[in-house]
N, C-alpha and C positions, 0 to 999 in steps of 0.2 A: 812619809816616804821617801824616799832617797830618789836627787833629782840625777838624771843622767843628759842631760840636756841644758835647761837653764839655769842659773847663774843670778847671782844678784840684781842684774842688768840685761835681761834676756837671756839669748845665745852667743857664746863666743869662743872662739877659737882660731888657729892659725889657718887661712886661707889653703884650701884643698886638701886637709889634715880634720880626720871627725875630731866634732861633729862641724867642722864647718868647711861643707861640700856641696856642689849644684844639689846634688840627691837629695841630701838632706833637707835644704832649702825648700824647693818641688815640694816636698812632703810635710813641711812646715806650712807652704800656702794651701796643701788642698786640706790638712787638718783643722786652721783657724779658721779656714774658709769654711768649714764644717760649720763650727761649733755658732761662726756668727752669721749663718744663713740662716735668717729668723721672719718670718714673716713671709707675705707674697709680694713685697716691693721687686725693686733692680738692684740688686747689694750691690757694692762698690767699695774697694779699697783705695787708697793711697800709700804710694812707696816713695820715699825720699831715698837718700846716698849722698855719705860725703865723696873725696876722691880718690879712695884707693882703688889701683888697677882689678883688684877683685871687687868691686862694686858690681861690673856690667857684667859677670858671669851668676854671681847670684841674683842680679835683679831679674837675668830674664829666667833663670830657675824658682823664681819666685812668681812669677807671671806667669810660667805653664802652671803651675800648683794652683794658683786662686783662678783661674780661668778656665781653670779644669772644672771646680769646686763650682766653677758658675759664677764667680763676682769678676763685675768690670772693674779696670787696674788703669788709674788715672798715676801716672808715670810723671816725677814732680820734678827729676834730677837730681842735681848738686844743692844743698838745701840745708840749713841746721837743724839739726833735732827736733829745738823747741817748735819750729817752723811746721813741720809735718803734724805737731801734737794739734797745734793753732788749725792748718788746716785742714783736720780730718774732723774735727766740730765742724768748721765753717764749709765744707763741702758734703756736710752730711754722710759723709764716708760711716761705716760698718767699722773699718777697719784700718787703722794706720801703722806702718810700716817704714820704720828706719836704721838700712842698713850703714854701719859705722862700728866701730872699734876705740872712739872716743881717740885717745890719749894716746892708744894705742900706737906702736910702730907699723908702716905700710902693708906686711905681711899677714897679722893679723885682722879680724875683721868677726862683724857682727851682727843679729836679727834683735833688734828691739820694737816693742808690738805693746800699740797705745787703742785701748778702746775708743768707741762711739764717742766719748764724753771728753778725750783727752788725756785720758789717765795710763799709766801706764797697767796692766792686766795684776787681778788678784794671783795671789798663790793657785787660790783654788781654781782658779780656769787656766793658767800654768798647768794646773795637775792633768785638767783633759786633755791639753794638748798631748804635752809629754806623754799619755795611755792611749793617745792616738795615732803618736807616730810609729810608736810597735808594732800597728794592726796594719790588718792587708788593709789599704786603703780603695780598692775599686770599688768598692760596692759606694761610696762616696762620692764618685765622679758626677759629675751632670750628664742629663741627655745630649746629645746633639746639639740638638736644637736649641738648648739653655748654657752654652758655652762662651764663656764671659768675653769682652772686647777689652784690648788696650790701646791707651793714645798717650801719648805726651803733653804734657798741659807747663810745660817751662816758665811760660806767662805767672802764673799763679805765685811764683817767689817776688812780684809786687806787691800782692795781698800783704803776706809778709812786712817787707820794706813800712810800710802804710802802718800797718797796727804798730811796728816798732817804734815809729814816730809819734801814734799817739801815745806811747807811754809817757813820754817827756812831757811834764803840766805843761798848760797852751801858756804861762807869764814868763816862758825859758825858753831860751834859743841859746844855740851855741856860736853864736856870733863873736867871734875874737879869742874862739881857742885855738890852737895847735894844736891835731891830734895825728899820735903815732899809733897805727893798729897794728898788730902782725895777726894773721888769719888764721896762721899756723900750716898753708897750706892745704885748708881744709872747707867744711862743707861753706863758709860765710865769705870765702873772698868777694864775692859778688856783693852782696847785699849787705854786708856790714861797712865797710867804705861810703857803698850810696847813700844808707840810713843816716849816716853821719855827716856826708857832706849837704844832702839835702836838710840837715837840721842847721847848717849856715856853720859849719867848723870847716877851716881850712885842715884837711886832712892828707895826710902822709900815710902810706900802705906799704907792709913787707909781707912775706907768707901769702905772698897771692899769685903764685905762679905753679898750680898743681900739674907733676905731672906723670899723676898714678902713683909713685915712688917715695915723694919727698913730704907727706904728710905729717908733722909731726917732727920731721926733721932736725935738731937744730934749732927748733922754732914752737914757737905755740906757749901755751899756759906753762908747758911742762922744763919748757928751756927757754927763759925770758932772757937769756943774755943778749940775744942778738936786739931785742927791741929797747935793754936798757940803753946800750950804744947807739941806737937809733933817736932816741929819746935827749941824750948828750949831744950828736951831730946835731940836730935841727932846733933843738932847744925848744922841746916840745911840752906846752904847758901839762901833759898826760899822755901814757902810754896804756893801752889796752890789749892784751894780747889773750886770744881765745885758744881754745882746743877744737881737734880735729873736725868735731861737729859742732862748737859751738854752745854745748849748754854750760859749760864752764868760764870764769873769768879769772884774771890776774890782774891787779893793774899796776903800775910803774908812775911813782911821782918824778914829778920835776927835776928831782935830785937822782935819779937812776934808782931811788929805792924800792924794794918791792911789797905791794900791799897784799897779803892774802885774803879769802873767803871771812877768816873771823872776823880781820878790821874791816871788810865792806859791808858785816850785818850788820857791827857795832854803828856804823856810818849812817846805813838806812835805817835802823831801828829808833837811832836816837833821830834823826829826821821826821820819819811818820810820829813818831809819839808826840813829838814839837808841835806836828800841824792836826794832830789828832785823828789819824788814819790807823794808826796802828791795831792792830789785832790781838787779842789773848793775854795782854797785859805782858809781854817780851817776844821771843822768837825760838824758833828751834832746833838744833844743832844735834852733831852727832856725839861719841861717845869721845871721839878726836881732838872735838874745841877745846883749845885751852882754855886754862884756869882763868887769866887774865881777864877772857870776856864775860867771863861767868860773873867774875866782880864788878867788871865795869857796868853791865845791866843790872844789876844790886846797887851800884851806888846810885843810880839815877832811878831806882824805883821799878824797874820790869825784874822777870824773870827770865830763866835758862831753862828750858825741857828739854831732854839730851834722849837721843835713841840709837839703836844699832847703827852700824856704820852701813852708809847705804842710801841714796836720794829717795829710794822709794819709800825707806819706814821714814824719813824725814816729811816725807808729804803724806803719808798714811795720818803722823800725828797730826800734822798741819790739819788736814781734813775732821779728824775728827774732836778736837778739838778749838776750832776755830781761828787757830794764828795766820797771820798771813805774810808773814817773812817767815824764813828757813833757810838751811842751809849747810855746807859741811867746810870746812877749813881750806879745802881742796879749791875752794872757787866754785861747787856747784852754789849758787843760789835761786829760791823758788818763792816768787812773788806774786801770791796765787790772785791777788786782785787783779793780774794780769794774765798768768798764762798756769798752765796745771806740772811743768815741768820744767827743772833749771832751765835758765836763758841768760847766757854771759853778756849779750849786747844788750838785755833790759838792765840786767843790773848795771851797768857802767853806765847808762843814761840816770838812774838815779842817783848815781854817785854825783854825776856831772852837775846835775841837777841843784845837788847840794852846796858844790862848787860856786855854781853863778848865783843863787840867792844868797850865800853868805859873803860872796866877794874875795873868799881864802886865797889859799894856793891848795892847792893837790895833798902836797906833804900836811900841813894846819889840819886839813879836814881829815882825813884819811888815817892822821894816826891817831884813836881815842883809847889805846888802854898801854902799855909797856907790857906785851905778853911774858909770864914766866917762863924760865928755864923750861925744856920739856925733851925731852930724849925716847927715841923710838928704835928696839933693835927687833929685828928676826932671828928666829930659830930655826934651821931646816928640818923638816921630822921625814923619818922615814917608814915609819907604823908605829901600831900601837895610839895609849893614849896619855900622855903623859901629864896631860892637865888633870888625872884623877888620880896620879902617885901621892902618898901621902905625904914625902919629904916635898913634893910641889908645894901639895897646899897648905903646908904648914909655913913654907918660906911665902907663901903670898899673903895669908895671916900675916906676921910678922910683918913685912913692907908694908899693908896697908894699915896695920896699929902705927906704924912711925910715921907716916906719910898724914894723920887722921886728920891733923890741925893745920899743916899747909902745904897740902898737897892730893895730887890723885896718882893713883893706878890704874892701869887699863891692859889686861892679859886678854886673847883672842884669839882665836887661830883664823888663817886667814880664808875667806871663802872661793879662792882661785887656785892656791899654791900651797902645796903642802909646809906650812909655814905655822908656826906660837908667834906673836906679834905681842912685844914686850914695851910697852908706853907709862914712863911716869914721869911727873911735873912735880915743880914746887918752886921753894925760894930758894933752897940752898943749892947750886948747881952741884957740886962736890957731894950730895947727898943722893940726888937722883942718880948721879953718874954709879957710885956704889951700889943703890939698889938694884937698878936694869943690872949692869955685869953680875950682880949676886945671883939673881934668878938666872938670867940667860945660863949660867954656870950648874942652880941647881937643875932647870929643865933639863940640858942638855947631857948630864949623867942618866939624868929618867928616863929620857927617851932612848939612849941605848941599852937599857934594861930592859924595857917594854917589849 
């Protein structure tokens, strides 16, 4: 089935353009409310959001849809995505909703949906929602006496703060650490500095003055230069960069170097393996994670299972195969002992735990392996199916054969844009550059002819 609304992470687009309009948001509320209106109890939904200007518009539209479908709505206000997943379970809600476009610019927005177990919805349920969205929904509306109520419960952010604090081992405090944190002018601008301070750290915060249009603007995990500057300025022990909805994290060490998700997963996996708490014999990551990570884990007797790009696929593999550490190079780190989705703040605390227990610096702890040279380039396509072209298939086969002993090749269409992504990695940088450039040329010629 071709998806019209849902992508790899809910529904996303530019605000006030299809599909991210108040009309569709209201219909989503009615459709989702209809599907999750099971049994005779009073049904409830929790709705969180980041700090985008369009969040107010979409929040009210979703409230109209859910209450029209007969569900009571708990409005959480600005709060991280993992907090919505946690509170969906804690408040025994039937559905959780996060209004966010994560690391995207403020003009974009999105709707992420969580089931009563706190996990993102399956493809099957999303297909049911898609089918309903294009139907006449009047028959699904609640009777006048069954219309839902809505109320704000801003105080519930403190439930999340307490939850985050409990993920740090009891024998560890953050006393003596100077932490710089960049909240990306996003959803964690209140909770993240508060949690770190309550755990004992000296906290210096940037990216904590949202105005509706500055989320992720030259700040946060996708623009870490501001945090690198702040770490140097205050001589911080560590910098923590979150994104707009705080489900991903990038670390800056005391020297100002960037630590990506691959290194963070290596730190946590090694730490948990030493403590005897690592499950599955390794971790789960995507096809984009560096070959250096795979080699590091192998040297330590651990495995790396790879999935398609997207944290939902990582989580799915973790659940099916009993792993408790997974994530993406971009900084989505999923620790299933604590939560059901990526949580940047919780992942940062696990790294801080390793720092405190060893007494080593962040640079010593977080440089677990030397990444092999990796090059990613995109080819924009206007139509056709270049990856089915005979010449392209032969070029890919030749490249894979050449890299078989000392590298990897990943070629995939983008899930959100008309692009073909070409990624190669290996020990010889010049070889990697040549292979990627050659493939780009072959694919570009094929797409013209397609």
